N, C-alpha and C positions, 0 to 999 in steps of 0.2 A: 875165121873168114877174113879174106883180104880183098882189097879193091884190085880189079884186073887192068884198069886203064884210066886215062885222064890225069888230071893234076894230082890226084891222091893215089896214083898207081903204087901198089905194094904196101899201102897202109893197112894195118891189121885192125879189124873191128872186133870189139869184145862181144861175146854172146850173152844172152840173157840167162841168168841162173834159173834152174828149176826144170821140171820135166814137161812143161807146157809148150816148149819149142823143140823143133827137130832141125837137124842140119839139112841143107838143100844142095842139090847137085851144082857143080860149077857152071854148067850151061844155063841153068835157071838164074844163078847169080849174075852171070854176064848179061843175060837178057834184061834183067831188072835194071842194072846199072846203065845199059845202053839206052833204055827207055827214059830213065830219069836224068840222064846227063844234060847239062845246060847247053 
């Protein structure tokens, strides 16, 4: 998963190991980062 915009644009985030998490769509990731952006 990578950051789509802002100061950290292009930064890759590490995923949590295990089967308790699932990947999310890019649209959802973009929406979350847009909401939480300072």
